[in-house]
Backbone bond lengths (Angstrom), bond angles and torsions (degrees), N, CA, C in turn:
res aa  C-N    CA-C-N  psi(-1)  N-CA   C-N-CA  omega(-1)  CA-C   N-CA-C  phi
1 Q - - - 1.457 - - 1.527 109.42 -
2 V 1.323 115.13 124.55 1.458 119.85 -178.39 1.528 109.96 -76.97
3 Q 1.315 114.17 133.30 1.467 119.76 176.33 1.515 110.38 -135.07
4 L 1.309 115.58 135.23 1.458 122.49 170.27 1.527 106.11 -121.63
5 V 1.311 115.81 121.92 1.459 119.94 -175.41 1.522 108.75 -123.44
6 E 1.330 115.38 114.34 1.461 120.29 179.88 1.526 110.38 -90.48
7 S 1.313 113.99 155.01 1.456 120.77 173.19 1.518 108.19 -156.79
8 G 1.331 116.41 168.11 1.455 120.28 174.04 1.512 115.61 105.72
9 G 1.316 117.52 -4.36 1.450 118.67 177.92 1.521 111.64 -70.29
10 G 1.328 115.02 172.79 1.447 119.04 178.54 1.508 111.31 165.64
11 L 1.332 114.34 -166.82 1.465 122.16 179.63 1.521 108.54 -104.93
12 V 1.320 116.23 130.92 1.460 120.96 -179.02 1.522 108.35 -143.82
13 Q 1.315 116.03 151.92 1.459 120.22 176.81 1.519 110.24 -79.24
14 A 1.317 115.86 155.87 1.457 120.65 176.51 1.527 109.91 -55.34
15 G 1.322 114.74 137.12 1.449 120.60 -176.50 1.514 114.02 92.90
16 G 1.319 116.59 -11.62 1.454 121.62 -178.77 1.515 112.97 -83.48
17 S 1.342 114.60 -174.69 1.462 120.90 -176.18 1.523 110.91 -133.19
18 L 1.316 114.98 153.11 1.454 123.05 171.93 1.523 107.37 -144.22
19 R 1.338 115.40 152.60 1.461 119.56 172.30 1.516 108.59 -122.26
20 L 1.315 115.65 120.58 1.453 121.63 176.32 1.532 109.18 -92.91
21 S 1.321 115.07 145.35 1.457 121.57 176.70 1.513 109.55 -121.04
22 C 1.317 115.67 149.82 1.461 121.87 175.92 1.520 107.39 -136.68
23 A 1.324 116.09 106.35 1.456 121.57 178.84 1.519 109.15 -89.16
24 A 1.330 115.99 123.52 1.461 121.90 -176.01 1.521 110.74 -107.61
25 S 1.318 116.42 139.35 1.467 120.32 179.09 1.521 109.76 -150.93
26 G 1.317 115.46 163.71 1.455 120.53 174.17 1.504 115.59 102.64
27 R 1.315 118.20 -13.47 1.462 121.68 175.85 1.524 108.32 -166.50
28 T 1.311 114.57 173.41 1.458 120.58 175.28 1.522 108.17 -87.05
29 F 1.326 115.84 125.53 1.454 120.34 -174.36 1.520 113.67 -102.08
30 S 1.311 117.32 9.08 1.469 119.91 -173.39 1.531 112.73 -59.46
31 R 1.323 117.37 -26.00 1.465 119.58 179.95 1.520 112.46 -103.66
32 Y 1.303 115.35 9.04 1.456 119.70 179.22 1.524 110.57 -95.78
33 V 1.300 114.27 150.57 1.448 121.11 167.05 1.524 107.71 -88.81
34 M 1.299 115.39 126.75 1.458 121.00 176.24 1.524 108.21 -101.43
35 A 1.297 116.11 142.59 1.456 119.29 -176.37 1.514 110.95 -143.92
36 W 1.300 113.97 159.17 1.462 122.55 170.26 1.531 107.45 -117.30
37 F 1.316 114.16 133.06 1.449 122.38 173.24 1.524 107.75 -123.30
38 R 1.312 115.81 166.39 1.452 119.59 174.06 1.517 109.93 -144.34
39 Q 1.313 114.65 154.72 1.455 119.80 179.81 1.519 109.10 -140.57
40 A 1.312 114.45 117.38 1.462 121.09 176.63 1.534 108.58 -90.91
41 P 1.327 117.42 157.70 1.467 120.19 -179.52 1.528 111.66 -55.84
42 G 1.311 115.38 130.10 1.456 120.53 177.55 1.510 115.36 77.30
43 K 1.324 116.30 5.19 1.465 119.48 -178.80 1.519 110.56 -121.34
44 E 1.322 114.80 162.32 1.454 119.75 177.29 1.533 110.06 -75.64
45 R 1.323 114.02 157.47 1.459 118.97 176.09 1.529 108.53 -66.82
46 E 1.331 115.92 132.70 1.458 118.95 -176.93 1.518 111.82 -123.95
47 F 1.311 114.31 148.92 1.453 122.95 179.68 1.524 110.23 -68.69
48 V 1.328 115.56 139.41 1.463 121.32 176.52 1.526 110.73 -115.09
49 A 1.344 116.78 -53.70 1.461 120.54 -177.77 1.525 109.65 -161.56
50 R 1.333 115.94 154.55 1.459 119.70 177.11 1.513 110.34 -152.11
51 R 1.335 114.58 153.67 1.456 120.25 174.64 1.514 108.47 -159.64
52 L 1.314 115.26 151.66 1.442 120.14 170.85 1.521 107.51 -68.11
53 W 1.334 117.07 134.19 1.460 119.16 -176.12 1.529 110.69 -52.29
54 S 1.310 116.87 -43.78 1.464 120.52 -175.46 1.529 113.01 -91.79
55 G 1.322 116.95 3.37 1.458 119.73 -177.69 1.516 113.04 -99.26
56 D 1.334 114.12 178.91 1.463 120.33 -177.58 1.514 113.17 -117.35
57 I 1.307 117.25 -4.37 1.458 120.15 -177.13 1.525 108.93 -100.17
58 T 1.306 115.19 129.59 1.457 120.98 178.04 1.521 109.10 -117.40
59 Y 1.316 115.76 139.60 1.453 121.73 176.78 1.520 108.25 -110.17
60 Y 1.322 115.81 134.00 1.450 121.50 -177.27 1.529 110.35 -120.98
61 A 1.313 115.02 149.70 1.454 119.72 167.82 1.524 108.90 -66.00
62 D 1.315 116.40 147.33 1.466 119.90 -178.73 1.518 111.87 -57.87
63 S 1.322 116.06 -32.33 1.462 120.52 -175.35 1.526 113.09 -68.56
64 V 1.338 117.53 -17.95 1.473 119.76 -177.74 1.524 112.44 -118.70
65 K 1.315 117.16 -6.43 1.454 121.27 -176.52 1.529 110.30 -57.88
66 G 1.320 116.06 132.80 1.457 121.12 -179.62 1.515 113.91 87.69
67 R 1.339 117.27 -12.45 1.461 120.71 179.93 1.529 111.99 -114.97
68 F 1.322 117.18 -32.64 1.470 122.38 -177.81 1.526 109.39 -107.16
69 T 1.335 115.06 146.03 1.457 121.02 177.12 1.519 110.00 -133.54
70 F 1.322 114.96 129.59 1.459 123.11 -178.57 1.528 107.56 -101.15
71 S 1.331 116.62 125.36 1.460 119.58 179.16 1.521 109.49 -137.96
72 R 1.334 115.65 174.26 1.468 119.85 179.86 1.515 109.74 -142.70
73 D 1.326 114.29 158.24 1.456 122.54 173.10 1.522 106.21 -129.18
74 N 1.324 116.17 103.42 1.462 119.96 -175.64 1.532 111.90 -63.30
75 A 1.305 116.81 -36.54 1.461 120.41 -178.05 1.525 111.32 -63.72
76 K 1.320 115.87 -32.85 1.463 120.05 -178.85 1.520 112.44 -98.67
77 N 1.334 116.85 -1.42 1.465 121.25 -177.16 1.526 110.91 52.49
78 T 1.292 114.88 45.60 1.462 121.60 -173.76 1.522 109.90 -133.32
79 V 1.330 115.09 140.33 1.450 120.16 170.84 1.526 108.25 -113.28
80 Y 1.330 114.47 158.05 1.454 120.24 -174.46 1.525 110.18 -132.04
81 L 1.307 115.16 155.21 1.455 121.08 170.45 1.524 106.77 -129.33
82 Q 1.320 115.32 105.40 1.462 120.85 175.83 1.518 107.73 -85.03
83 M 1.307 116.03 123.01 1.463 121.19 -176.04 1.522 108.86 -118.01
84 N 1.311 116.00 115.13 1.457 122.30 179.76 1.529 110.12 -114.74
85 S 1.313 115.37 164.39 1.472 121.34 178.26 1.527 111.06 49.25
86 L 1.300 115.33 48.08 1.461 120.15 -175.44 1.519 112.02 -65.50
87 K 1.314 114.60 146.12 1.459 122.70 -178.61 1.532 108.97 -121.07
88 P 1.317 117.61 155.94 1.470 119.56 177.43 1.529 112.62 -55.04
89 E 1.315 117.33 -32.47 1.472 120.04 -179.96 1.521 112.57 -72.65
90 D 1.332 118.45 -6.02 1.462 121.32 173.25 1.527 111.86 -82.62
91 T 1.322 116.81 -6.23 1.458 120.84 179.81 1.527 110.56 -61.44
92 A 1.336 115.81 125.03 1.464 121.51 -176.65 1.523 108.84 -178.72
93 V 1.326 114.83 170.16 1.461 120.19 165.38 1.521 106.35 -87.97
94 Y 1.321 116.07 128.35 1.455 121.86 -178.22 1.528 109.56 -103.06
95 Y 1.326 114.57 133.16 1.450 121.80 -177.35 1.526 110.91 -120.65
96 C 1.312 114.95 141.59 1.443 122.61 170.44 1.526 107.19 -96.82
97 A 1.336 117.03 143.15 1.456 120.06 -178.46 1.519 109.96 -146.14
98 A 1.326 115.68 158.17 1.462 121.68 179.51 1.518 109.93 -132.92
99 S 1.332 115.29 141.68 1.463 120.68 -176.86 1.512 110.21 -150.17
100 T 1.326 116.21 151.93 1.455 120.21 171.65 1.530 110.84 -90.36
101 K 1.318 117.51 -4.23 1.472 120.63 -172.83 1.512 114.17 -99.57
102 G 1.317 117.82 -27.63 1.452 118.52 174.59 1.502 115.77 66.73
103 T 1.311 117.67 50.55 1.455 120.77 178.13 1.529 109.80 -118.64
104 V 1.329 115.22 -178.44 1.465 119.22 177.62 1.529 111.40 -99.39
105 E 1.344 115.56 -0.60 1.464 118.95 -178.76 1.522 110.84 -88.43
106 A 1.311 115.11 125.97 1.465 119.57 -176.25 1.523 112.26 -59.40
107 H 1.322 118.18 -33.73 1.465 119.84 -175.54 1.525 112.58 -67.48
108 N 1.310 118.21 -13.37 1.462 121.36 178.35 1.521 113.63 -87.56
109 Y 1.309 117.37 -0.19 1.457 120.54 -177.90 1.523 110.51 -95.94
110 D 1.347 113.92 133.99 1.452 120.84 -171.66 1.521 113.22 -87.83
111 Y 1.319 115.94 -33.05 1.463 120.29 -174.43 1.521 109.25 -128.24
112 W 1.334 114.56 141.84 1.457 121.53 -177.68 1.524 110.50 -135.33
113 G 1.314 114.89 146.91 1.445 119.82 169.47 1.522 110.35 -83.85
114 Q 1.314 115.07 -179.12 1.462 120.55 -175.74 1.524 112.10 -83.63
115 G 1.324 116.79 -14.39 1.454 120.78 179.66 1.511 112.65 94.38
116 T 1.322 115.35 151.77 1.460 121.82 176.39 1.530 108.12 -138.19
117 Q 1.321 115.97 134.61 1.467 121.17 -174.65 1.520 110.97 -80.89
118 V 1.318 115.18 131.67 1.459 122.08 172.39 1.523 107.07 -120.24
119 T 1.322 115.73 123.93 1.452 121.21 179.17 1.520 108.79 -124.48
120 V 1.329 115.76 124.65 1.452 121.54 -178.87 1.531 107.97 -114.55
121 S 1.307 115.67 117.66 1.455 120.41 -178.58 1.524 110.26 -92.23
122 S 1.321 115.77 149.68 1.474 120.52 -177.75 1.514 111.16 -90.81
């Protein structure tokens, strides 16, 4: 059974940092694209970042480029999203997802975590 479990969300002041984790289990993800999405209240789920689990190239949304970093730890089967210089507009529920298709569209992702809340106060 595939599981993606996020953690690391919380409340932080603008300009602060958080690191989200996504622990993956239930299959080998080396050929999957792993991604982070977020959804703010009243808005659609939006793409944040993605990378092939076994690759080195990461694609970021323009809104987070230069502030967020996507990394992985193969030994722990975990991916991370380091978020720096956080802004109030980054407030959302953040989701980890896995797909064999590697796109920015949420509907193409096969597996999702439960989400973790990130709140950035001004």
